[in-house]
C-alpha positions as CSV (number, residue, x, y, z in Angstrom):
1,M,139.3,-154.5,-165.9
2,K,137.6,-154.6,-169.4
3,P,137.7,-151.1,-171.5
4,G,134.8,-148.9,-171.0
5,A,133.6,-150.8,-167.4
6,R,133.3,-148.4,-164.5
7,P,135.5,-149.2,-161.7
8,A,133.5,-150.6,-158.6
9,T,135.9,-149.9,-155.8
10,M,139.5,-148.5,-155.1
11,R,140.6,-152.1,-155.3
12,D,139.9,-152.3,-158.7
13,V,141.5,-148.5,-159.1
14,A,144.6,-149.8,-158.0
15,A,144.5,-152.9,-160.1
16,A,144.5,-150.8,-163.0
17,G,147.0,-148.4,-161.9
18,T,145.5,-145.4,-163.8
19,I,144.8,-142.1,-163.7
20,K,141.4,-142.7,-166.3
21,A,140.2,-145.4,-163.9
22,L,140.8,-142.6,-160.6
23,V,138.8,-140.4,-162.7
24,L,135.9,-142.4,-163.8
25,L,135.8,-143.6,-160.0
26,R,135.3,-139.9,-159.2
27,I,132.7,-139.3,-161.7
28,R,130.8,-142.2,-160.8
29,A,130.8,-141.0,-156.8
30,Q,129.8,-137.8,-158.1
31,R,126.7,-139.1,-160.0
32,E,125.2,-141.5,-157.2
33,R,125.4,-138.3,-155.2
34,L,123.4,-136.2,-157.4
35,E,121.1,-139.0,-158.0
36,A,120.6,-139.3,-154.5
37,I,119.7,-135.6,-154.1
38,S,117.2,-135.7,-157.2
39,P,116.2,-139.3,-158.0
40,A,114.4,-138.8,-161.0
41,P,115.7,-135.9,-163.4
42,A,115.1,-138.1,-167.0
43,A,111.4,-139.1,-165.6
44,A,110.7,-135.7,-164.9
45,V,111.6,-134.5,-168.5
46,A,109.5,-137.5,-169.9
47,Q,106.3,-136.6,-168.0
48,P,103.7,-133.9,-169.1
49,S,104.1,-131.1,-166.8
50,D,101.1,-129.4,-165.1
51,T,101.8,-125.7,-166.3
52,A,100.9,-126.6,-169.6
53,G,98.1,-123.4,-168.9
54,Q,100.6,-121.0,-167.4
55,A,103.0,-118.4,-168.9
56,P,106.4,-119.6,-170.0
57,G,109.2,-119.4,-167.4
58,A,106.5,-119.9,-164.4
59,S,107.1,-123.2,-162.4
60,A,107.9,-124.6,-166.0
61,P,110.3,-127.5,-165.7
62,N,114.1,-127.0,-165.7
63,V,114.5,-128.2,-169.6
64,F,115.5,-126.8,-172.8
65,P,115.6,-124.0,-173.7
66,R,116.1,-122.1,-170.2
67,S,116.2,-118.9,-171.6
68,M,112.3,-117.0,-171.6
69,I,113.3,-114.9,-175.4
70,M,113.7,-118.7,-176.8
71,R,110.8,-120.4,-175.3
72,T,108.7,-117.5,-176.2
73,L,110.0,-117.3,-179.9
74,I,109.6,-121.4,-180.0
75,E,105.8,-120.8,-178.9
76,H,105.2,-118.3,-181.4
77,P,106.8,-118.9,-184.4
78,A,104.8,-116.5,-186.7
79,A,105.6,-113.7,-184.2
80,A,109.0,-114.7,-184.6
81,G,109.4,-114.8,-188.1
82,A,107.4,-111.2,-188.5
83,I,110.1,-109.7,-186.2
84,L,112.6,-111.9,-188.2
85,A,111.3,-110.3,-191.7
86,T,111.1,-106.9,-190.2
87,G,114.8,-106.7,-189.1
88,L,115.9,-108.1,-192.5
89,A,113.4,-105.0,-194.2
90,L,115.2,-102.5,-192.2
91,G,118.6,-103.1,-192.8
92,P,121.5,-103.0,-190.0
93,R,122.2,-99.3,-190.2
94,R,118.3,-98.7,-189.3
95,L,118.3,-101.2,-187.0
96,L,121.8,-100.1,-185.0
97,Q,120.0,-96.3,-185.2
98,W,117.1,-97.6,-183.3
99,S,119.0,-99.6,-180.8
100,R,121.1,-96.6,-180.0
101,W,117.4,-95.3,-179.3
102,L,115.7,-98.0,-177.7
103,L,118.4,-99.2,-175.3
104,P,118.5,-96.3,-172.9
105,L,114.8,-96.2,-172.8
106,M,114.6,-100.1,-171.9
107,L,117.4,-99.7,-169.5
108,W,116.5,-96.9,-167.9
109,R,113.0,-98.8,-167.1
110,R,114.6,-101.3,-165.5
């Protein structure tokens, strides 16, 4: 078997006699199982989504970024810059004071 080639069967694994070949075989089998469950994950990413007018996170495709905060920051770079500039202007001490006051209020609303 050539270096870098994927083993096709258990016979190839036995011929190679290495643990690496066995691991590659298991990885290949798992990939085939996952592809059978979800046939075209790469095509779904390449296709434009039908959810362009919806709110971020609402039935959006499962691609980067997954977090709602990161999607919002990417979609609104001016607001993200304003928040960053405000944080830098206030300084770490005042930010900690405000967070000690705001965090319990935010968790209470949950």
